[in-house]
C-alpha positions in Angstrom: 98.7 55.9 -106.7 101.2 53.1 -107.7 98.6 50.4 -106.5 95.8 51.9 -108.4 97.2 53.4 -111.5 96.1 50.4 -113.6 92.4 50.7 -112.8 92.6 54.1 -113.4 93.7 53.9 -116.3 91.0 51.1 -116.9 87.9 53.7 -115.8 89.6 56.3 -118.4 89.0 53.9 -121.4 85.4 53.4 -120.3 84.7 57.1 -120.0 86.5 57.6 -123.6 83.8 55.0 -124.9 81.1 56.8 -123.2 80.6 60.0 -125.1 79.8 57.7 -128.3 76.6 56.9 -126.6 75.9 60.2 -126.0 75.2 61.8 -129.1 77.4 64.1 -130.8 78.7 67.7 -130.2 79.9 69.9 -133.2 79.7 66.7 -135.0 82.3 64.9 -132.1 81.8 62.4 -129.6 84.4 64.1 -127.4 82.2 65.0 -124.3 80.4 63.9 -121.3 77.5 65.8 -120.1 75.8 65.5 -116.7 73.6 67.9 -116.2 74.9 71.7 -117.1 78.6 70.4 -116.7 80.4 69.0 -119.9 83.9 67.5 -119.7 86.3 66.0 -122.1 87.4 62.6 -120.7 90.5 62.5 -123.1 92.0 64.9 -120.9 92.0 63.1 -117.9 93.1 60.1 -119.6 96.5 62.2 -120.9 97.8 62.5 -117.1 96.4 59.0 -116.4 98.4 57.4 -119.3 101.5 59.3 -118.1 101.3 57.6 -114.5 100.4 54.4 -116.2 103.5 54.2 -118.1 105.5 55.5 -115.2 104.1 52.5 -113.6 105.3 50.1 -116.2 108.7 51.4 -116.7 109.7 51.7 -113.1 109.1 48.1 -112.9 113.1 46.9 -111.2 112.3 43.4 -113.0 112.2 45.5 -116.6 115.2 44.6 -119.0 114.6 48.2 -120.8 117.2 47.3 -123.2 115.3 44.5 -124.4 113.2 45.7 -127.7 109.9 43.4 -126.3 110.2 45.8 -123.3 109.7 49.2 -125.6 107.4 47.7 -127.5 104.8 46.7 -125.2 103.8 49.9 -123.7 103.9 51.1 -127.6 101.3 48.9 -128.9 99.1 49.0 -125.5 99.2 52.7 -125.9 97.4 52.1 -130.1 94.3 51.0 -127.5 93.2 54.4 -126.3 94.9 56.2 -129.4 92.3 54.3 -131.7 89.4 55.4 -129.5 90.6 59.1 -129.3 90.7 59.1 -133.4 87.2 57.8 -133.7 85.9 60.4 -131.7 87.5 62.2 -134.2 90.6 63.7 -132.0 93.6 63.3 -134.0 95.2 66.3 -132.0 95.1 64.6 -128.9 95.4 61.2 -130.1 99.1 62.1 -131.7 99.8 63.6 -128.4 98.9 60.1 -126.7 101.0 58.4 -129.1 104.4 60.2 -129.0 104.3 60.2 -125.1 106.0 57.0 -124.7 108.9 57.5 -126.8 110.3 60.5 -124.5 109.6 58.4 -121.3 111.3 55.5 -122.9 114.4 57.0 -123.6 114.2 58.9 -120.3 115.1 55.6 -118.5 117.7 54.2 -120.9 115.9 52.6 -123.9 118.1 51.9 -127.1 118.2 55.1 -129.2 117.9 52.6 -131.8 114.6 50.8 -130.3 113.3 53.8 -130.6 114.4 54.3 -133.8 112.3 51.0 -134.8 109.1 52.6 -133.2 109.3 56.3 -134.5 110.5 54.9 -138.4 107.0 53.5 -139.2 105.3 57.2 -138.6 108.2 58.9 -140.3 107.6 56.4 -143.3 103.8 56.9 -143.4 104.1 60.7 -143.3 107.0 61.0 -146.1 105.3 58.6 -148.6 103.5 61.9 -149.8 106.5 62.7 -151.7 108.4 59.6 -153.8 111.7 61.7 -153.5 111.0 62.1 -149.6 110.3 58.7 -149.0 113.3 57.0 -151.1 115.7 59.3 -149.3 114.2 58.2 -145.9 114.1 54.5 -146.9 117.7 54.8 -147.8 118.4 56.2 -144.5 116.7 53.6 -143.0 118.3 51.0 -144.7 121.4 52.8 -143.9 120.9 52.8 -140.0 120.3 49.1 -140.0 123.8 48.5 -141.6 125.8 51.0 -139.6 124.3 49.9 -136.2 125.1 45.9 -137.2 121.2 45.3 -136.3 120.6 41.6 -136.5 119.5 40.6 -140.1 116.2 39.3 -139.6 115.3 42.1 -137.5 116.7 44.4 -140.0 115.2 43.3 -143.2 111.9 42.8 -141.2 112.1 46.2 -140.3 113.2 47.8 -143.6 110.4 46.1 -145.6 107.6 47.0 -142.9 108.4 50.6 -143.3 108.5 49.9 -147.2 105.0 48.4 -146.9 103.7 50.8 -144.4 104.7 53.7 -147.1 103.1 51.9 -149.9 100.1 51.5 -147.5 99.6 55.7 -147.3 97.3 56.3 -149.6 95.0 53.4 -148.1 95.4 55.3 -144.6 94.8 59.0 -145.9 91.6 57.6 -147.1 90.4 56.9 -143.5 91.0 60.1 -142.5 88.2 62.5 -142.8 87.3 64.9 -145.1 88.2 68.1 -143.1 91.4 66.1 -141.4 92.4 65.9 -145.4 91.9 69.6 -145.9 93.9 70.3 -142.9 97.2 68.3 -143.9 96.8 69.9 -147.6 96.2 73.2 -146.4 99.5 73.3 -144.4 101.3 72.4 -147.6 99.7 75.3 -149.5 97.6 78.0 -147.6 96.4 79.0 -151.0 94.9 76.0 -151.4 91.2 77.0 -149.9 91.6 80.7 -148.6 87.9 81.0 -147.6 87.4 77.6 -146.7 89.7 75.1 -144.6 92.6 77.7 -144.9 90.6 80.0 -143.6 91.8 79.5 -140.1 95.5 79.5 -140.8 95.4 83.0 -143.1 93.5 84.9 -140.3 95.8 83.2 -137.7 99.0 84.6 -139.5 97.3 88.0 -140.3 96.6 88.7 -136.6 99.8 88.0 -135.4 101.8 89.7 -138.2 99.8 92.7 -137.9 100.7 92.8 -133.9 104.1 94.1 -135.3 106.6 94.8 -132.1 104.8 95.7 -129.8 100.9 95.1 -130.3 97.9 96.8 -131.4 96.6 97.2 -127.8 94.3 95.2 -126.1 90.9 95.4 -127.5 92.0 96.9 -130.4 93.1 94.0 -132.5 91.0 94.3 -135.4 91.0 90.3 -136.5 89.5 89.4 -133.1 87.3 92.0 -132.5 85.7 91.8 -136.0 85.3 87.8 -135.5 87.7 87.3 -138.7 89.6 85.0 -136.3 87.6 81.8 -135.3 88.2 79.7 -132.2 89.9 82.9 -131.0 89.3 82.3 -126.8 90.6 78.1 -127.2 92.8 77.2 -130.2 93.6 80.5 -131.3 94.5 82.5 -128.2 98.0 82.9 -129.4 97.1 84.7 -132.4 95.1 87.1 -130.5 98.1 87.4 -128.2 100.3 88.5 -131.1 98.2 90.9 -132.4 97.2 92.8 -129.6 100.3 92.8 -127.4 102.8 92.4 -129.8 106.1 90.4 -130.5 107.5 91.3 -127.1 104.8 89.6 -125.2 104.6 86.7 -127.4 108.4 86.3 -126.3 107.9 86.5 -122.8 105.2 83.9 -122.9 107.6 81.9 -124.9 110.2 82.8 -122.2 107.6 81.5 -119.5 106.8 78.4 -120.9 110.3 77.6 -121.8 111.1 78.5 -117.8 108.1 76.4 -116.3 109.2 73.3 -118.7 112.6 73.4 -118.2 112.3 73.7 -114.4 110.0 70.5 -114.4 112.8 68.4 -115.8 115.0 69.5 -113.8 113.1 68.5 -111.1 113.0 65.1 -112.7 116.6 64.8 -113.2 117.0 65.5 -109.3 114.2 62.5 -108.1 115.6 59.8 -107.1 112.8 57.7 -107.1 111.9 56.5 -110.6 108.5 56.4 -110.7 108.4 59.9 -109.6 110.7 60.9 -112.2 109.0 59.6 -114.9 106.0 61.3 -113.6 107.7 64.6 -113.3 109.2 64.3 -116.7 106.0 63.1 -118.4 103.9 66.2 -117.2 107.1 68.2 -118.6 106.8 66.8 -121.8 103.0 66.9 -122.0 103.2 70.8 -121.9 106.0 70.7 -124.0 103.6 69.0 -126.8 100.8 71.1 -126.6 103.0 74.4 -126.6 104.3 73.1 -129.8 101.4 72.0 -131.4 99.7 74.9 -130.5 101.8 77.3 -131.5 102.9 75.7 -134.5 99.4 75.6 -136.0 98.3 79.2 -135.2 101.6 80.0 -137.9 101.1 77.2 -140.2 103.9 74.7 -139.4 101.9 72.1 -138.4 98.1 71.2 -139.4 95.3 73.2 -137.3 94.6 70.5 -134.6 92.3 71.5 -131.4 95.0 71.4 -128.9 94.8 74.6 -126.9 97.4 76.3 -125.2 98.1 75.5 -121.4 97.1 78.3 -118.9 96.0 80.5 -121.4 93.1 78.9 -123.6 89.6 78.9 -122.5 88.2 75.6 -121.7 87.2 74.2 -117.9 88.5 70.6 -118.8 91.8 71.3 -120.3 92.5 74.4 -117.5 91.2 72.1 -114.5 93.4 69.0 -115.9 96.8 71.4 -116.1 96.6 72.7 -113.1 96.3 68.6 -111.8 99.0 67.6 -114.0 101.3 70.7 -112.4 100.0 69.6 -108.5 101.0 66.1 -109.6 104.5 67.1 -110.8 104.8 69.2 -107.4 103.5 66.3 -105.0 105.9 63.4 -107.2 108.6 65.8 -106.6 108.2 66.2 -102.6 107.8 62.2 -102.6 111.1 61.8 -104.8 113.1 63.9 -102.2 111.6 61.7 -99.4 
């Protein structure tokens, strides 16, 4: 596996490009159709990217304490991220972009270097409010001051974050209208109750109406009267909340927590860095998916097309989940050997 990692990543990059020449499905270029079978290459790209990062970071000659060693994989990830954004699939693009940070931390990257990489993203997000952006930029300056960062590096990053914040209106204009609306709706659900906010409102209504024990399987009004869209995929958690209630919701969250913590525990126990990184990466990927999916159903995050692992309907994603779990189990055995 170690030997063919980068070749597999190259193949996946080609597969990400292929849908652009096959016509759109529901206004997107995310699917490859072969006969009667369709699949999303981005789901395979996620775990291939984890393996590729694991190979790079497991190189014994890598000086992880150097800023250059941290920057290179982050910049490399921007290539597939850009392609996925243009499909457009903003949710998966965010997941791919965020994968590198936990893995870099896992192998011992300096927290300051990770902060330097994450800070630009936060600068863009906080720039929607002048007060929030001012507080954040002041915090960035204090971090550089108290960590005694090299003056040139500190000033370059400080003004770089200021520049990105000022550039936010331009980046905002690059988003598609429906993506802009989803972000605005997260901030103000009453903005468009019959349009962009409809999904979130129906989702919250479904979860809230389920109460402690739920309405019973097949008795959910939001679900069976078709008020709740995408109920088999992106909003399956809302269906569970309405029909099975708070108790089952807590049980599912506990099971996800147990699974993710157990995967991370196995990663700790693995004696081989390559295996440990893959196992940890799989756990983090599941964590991101669970957090984002549930977060969007209760309006903590903008609506994104990210399904819930092992529960949402969808062949590509379900196969990918089991493949990643099997990969983690296989790596745990190799790590013990």
